[in-house]
N, C-alpha and C positions, 0 to 999 in steps of 0.2 A: 931980624927979630923973629923969634919963634912964636908961633901961635899954638895955644893949647887947645886941642880939639875938645869939643863938648862931649860929655859922656852921658848918655840917657839911660837911666836904670830901667830894666825890664818892667819893674813894678809901676813906673810912671805911665807906661803904655796901657796898663790894664784898667778897664772901666768896670765899675760895679753895676751889674745889670739886675733885672728882676729875678726873683727866686725861681728855681727850676720848677717845672710842672709838678713833679711828685711832692715837693715841699708844700706847694699851694693846696693840693688836694688833701694832704695830711692835716693842714691847719684848718681847712673848712670842715673836715670830718671831726676833728677835735671839738670845734665850736658847736657843731650839731649835737655831739654826744653830751657835752656839758649842758647845753640848753634843754635837751630831752630829759636828762636826769633832774634838772631843776624843776621842769614842768611836772614830771612824775612825782617828785617830792611834794610839790605844792598841791597836787591833786590828792595825794594821800593825806595831807594835813586836813584838807576840806572834808574828805570822806570819813575821817576818824573823829570829826567833831560830833558832840552829843548835845542835844537840847538840855538846858539847865534842869528841867523837871525830871528828865530821864536819868541824868548823871546822879542827881540826889537820891533817886529811888533804887538805883542798882548799886549804890555805894555800900560798903560794909558798915558804914555809920548810919544807914537808914533806920536801923533799929526795929525792923519788923519782927513780931513775936508770934509764937504758936498760939497764944491766947487771942491775938487779933485775927489770925486765920480761922480759928474755931468760932469766933464771934461772927465772922462773915458766913460760915457754913450754917450756923444756928439761925441767922436772920433769913437766909435763903430758904431753909427748911420750914421756918415759921411762916414765911410768905406763901410758900406752896400749900401749906395746910390751911391757911386763912382763905385763899381764893377758892378752895373746894367746899367752903361753907357759905350759905346765904348771908348777905350783909356786906357792909363796907370793910375795907382793909387798907392798910398802908405799911410802908417799910422805909427806913432810912439806912442807906449804905454809905459808910465813910470810905474815902479813897485809900486811907491807910489800911483799912480792913481788906479791901479788894486787893491792894498791892501785897499785903501779907500773904493772902491766899495764893496769889500768882507767884510770889517769891519762894514760898515754902511748900504748900501742898501740891500745887501744879507741877513744880520742879521735881518733887519726889515721886508722885503717884499718878500724874496724868499728862506726862510729856507727849504722849501720842495724840493728844488733842490739838497740838500745834502743827501747822504745816511743816513739812521737811525744810530744814535750813533756817527756821525761825526759832528764837529762844529769848528768854528773859523779857516777856511783855510787861509793860507798866502803863498805868493810867493816871491822869490828874483831872479832877473835877473843878471847873471854874464856872462862873455865872453864865449859864446857857451854853457852855462849851465843855467838850471832853477832849483832852489831849491824849493821844495814843503813841506809844513808842515800842519798838521791838528790835532786837539785834538780828542782823542778817549775816550768815556766814559764821566762821569760827576763827579764833586765833588772830594773828596780825592782819588778816585780810577781811575782818568783819567790819560792819558799819551799822548804823542805826537808821531805820526807817521811821519817820515820825509824821504825824499829821494833827492838825487842830480842826475840830469838827464842831459846828454849831448845831445843836439839837433842840427842837421845840415841839411840844405837843400842841398842834393848832386846833384840834377838836378831839372829841372822844375817839380813841383808837386810831388816831392819824397823826403821824409825825412829819416834820419838815427837817431834812438833814442837808447841810451844806458844808463841803470841805473848804475851809478858808486858807489853809496852807498845807503843803506836803513836801517833805524833804527826804533825801538820803544823805546822811552826813549834813554838810552845809549846802549841798546842791539842791536847788528847787526841782521838784518833780511835777509833771502835769497833773493838775487837780482833777481833770477829767478821768485820768486813769485811776486815781484814788477813789473817786466817786463810783466808778465801775466796779472796783473791788468790793466796796461796801455794799453796793446793790446786789452783787452775786452772793455775798455772804449772807445777807438778810433773806434773799430768796430761798436759799438752801434750808433755812429754818422755818419756812412757811409764810413769810411776810410777802405782801404784794407791793411791789415798788414801781413807781412811775418817774422816769427821769425827764426833767424839763429844762430847756435852755432859756435862762432868764438873764437878758443883757450880757450874754457871753459867759455866764456862769452856770454850771450844771447844778440843779437843785433836785434832790430826791424827795418825793412825797411817798411816805411809807404807811400803808394801812396794816395795823396790827390785827391779826385774826381774832375775831370774837370767840375766844376759846370756850369749849364745853368740857365740863368735868364728867367723870364717870356717872355722876348722879343727874346728868342732863341739865346742869346749871350753866348759865351763860356768864362769861367773865368780860368786864369792860375796864379799860384803863382810862381814868378820868383826869388824872393830873400827873405830870412829870416835871419836877422842879429840880434843876441843877444849879447848885451854888458852890461857893468856894469850899472844897473838901468834902462835899456830900451830895447825894442824889436821893430825892424823895419820890416814891411811887404811891399813888392813891387810886383806888378804884372800887368797884362793887361787883358782887356776884348775885345773880337773880335766878 
C-alpha cells in the first residue's frame, strides 16, 4: 500500500506576530496629532465665546445711533458745567447712550484712548453692577475679555468695587488680576485705591478726590445709583 506523504503549505508555518516597531510609532503619532487637533479646536471654541450682553452690543442689529452718541456727549458736557457752579447737580446716563458713543465716536475719533490691542469696548448697567467687555487681538485670533463688577458708593466720595467674575472667552481669569488692572487704571486718573483681602476676595476701596474747580469750589459725589440700563450721579459743589 502506498502512503501519501503529507504536504504542509509554507503559509501554514507562518504566524501572525505583533506589528513592526515603525507601524506602532506611526499609529501613536497619528493618535497624538488627532488628539492635539481636537484639543486645539475645543480651546478655540471656548476662546471665541462672547458674553450675551457683549454679543448683543457689537452686533450690527444693536441699532446705536449718532443721536444717542450726541446725547451722551451733551449729558457729559452738561454735568461738567453743572459741577463748576455752586449747588446740587445730577446726571442720568443710559447704557445705550454710552455704548453708542463707544461704538461710533470712539471708533471714529478717539481710538488712541484705548490700549494697544483692545477694540470695541461695551458696557451694561445692572442693579449695583457694571458689566464690561472688550475685544482683544484681531481677526480669527481675537477673543473677548469681560468682567462683572459690583460698584457701590458707601459714603460721600468713597466707592467699594468688587470683581465678581472675569473671563477671556469662556475661560475664567483670576479676579485678583482684574482687580489689579482696575486699581491701576483708577490710580492713573487721580483716585486713591486701597485693596483689601476679605474672605479670600480682593475688594477695592476707592476714594474720589474732592475736586476743586477753577473758582476754588469743592465738588462732592453724594450718590451713585446703578440700575438696569442706567447710572445716576448726584452731588454738590460748595
